[in-house]
Structures are given as structure tokens and as C-alpha cells.
C-alpha positions in Angstrom: 49.8 16.2 79.5 49.2 14.1 82.6 52.8 12.8 82.5 54.4 16.3 82.6 52.1 17.0 85.4 53.1 14.3 87.3 56.8 14.8 86.7 56.5 18.5 87.8 54.6 17.7 90.8 57.6 15.4 92.1 60.0 18.0 91.7 61.4 19.8 94.8 61.1 23.1 93.6 61.1 24.8 97.0 64.9 23.4 97.2 65.9 25.0 93.9 66.9 28.5 92.7 64.5 29.9 90.0 67.3 29.4 87.4 67.8 25.8 88.5 64.0 25.3 88.4 63.9 27.0 84.9 66.3 24.2 83.5 64.6 21.5 85.4 61.0 22.4 83.9 62.6 23.0 80.4 64.1 19.5 80.4 60.5 18.0 81.4 58.9 19.9 78.6 61.5 19.1 76.1 61.4 15.4 77.0 57.5 15.4 76.8 57.5 16.9 73.6 60.3 14.5 72.1 58.2 11.6 73.3 55.1 12.8 71.3 57.4 13.3 68.3 55.9 16.7 68.0 56.9 19.5 65.5 59.2 22.3 66.5 58.2 24.2 69.4 59.2 27.3 71.4 59.2 27.6 75.4 58.1 30.8 76.7 59.1 31.5 80.1 58.1 34.0 82.9 58.9 34.1 86.5 58.0 35.5 89.7 61.3 35.7 92.2 63.8 38.1 93.7 65.4 38.7 90.4 62.0 40.3 89.2 61.4 42.2 92.3 58.5 39.7 92.9 56.9 40.9 89.7 55.5 38.5 87.1 57.8 39.1 84.1 59.1 37.3 81.2 62.5 35.5 81.7 65.3 37.4 80.1 65.9 35.7 76.8 69.7 35.1 77.7 68.8 33.3 80.9 65.7 31.5 79.0 68.2 30.4 76.3 70.7 29.3 78.8 68.3 27.2 80.6 66.8 25.6 77.5 70.5 24.8 76.2 71.4 23.4 79.6 68.3 21.0 79.5 69.2 19.7 76.0 72.7 19.0 76.9 71.5 17.0 79.9 69.0 15.1 77.8 71.5 14.3 75.0 73.8 13.1 77.9 71.2 10.9 79.2 70.6 9.5 76.0 74.3 8.8 75.4 74.5 7.2 78.7 71.5 4.9 78.3 72.7 3.9 74.8 76.0 2.9 76.3 74.4 0.8 78.8 72.4 -1.0 76.2 75.5 -1.9 74.2 
């Protein structure tokens, strides 16, 4: 838990759109869970932003899926890049 908290504190969330932040936070959460070798999990997302008229609402399912998929692709790419460096 401390690792994810530290990682999130380092992010420059004020310089990102809500959609960019969703992907970045998803990436942090997925990496943390993968490091722990955890079972399957689901990420639930909500936001307060202009897109939600400044109301606390669940992120639309298609937007949440897109953010999670993009985060997984980035992690896979990073893993491939690091294994290429080791070869």
C-alpha cells in the first residue's frame, strides 16, 4: 500500500486531463497488484471533473475499460522493453 501511495503522490495530476489521470492511476494499481501476485481484481473508478458536471459519479464503463486497457498495454510494452535490454 505504501508503494502505491508514494507512486501516486509523485504524479503531476494537475498537469493531466481526467482521462490521462485515469490511465496513469490504473497503471499504478495494476503494477502494484501484479507485484504482489494477487488474484484477479476489478478496478472501480469514479471522478469529479467537467465531464461529470463537477459531480462525483462513476466513470462511464467504456472510458474505464479504455483506460484500463491502455494501462495494460503500456505495462506489457515496458516489460518487453526491459526484457529486450536484458538480452
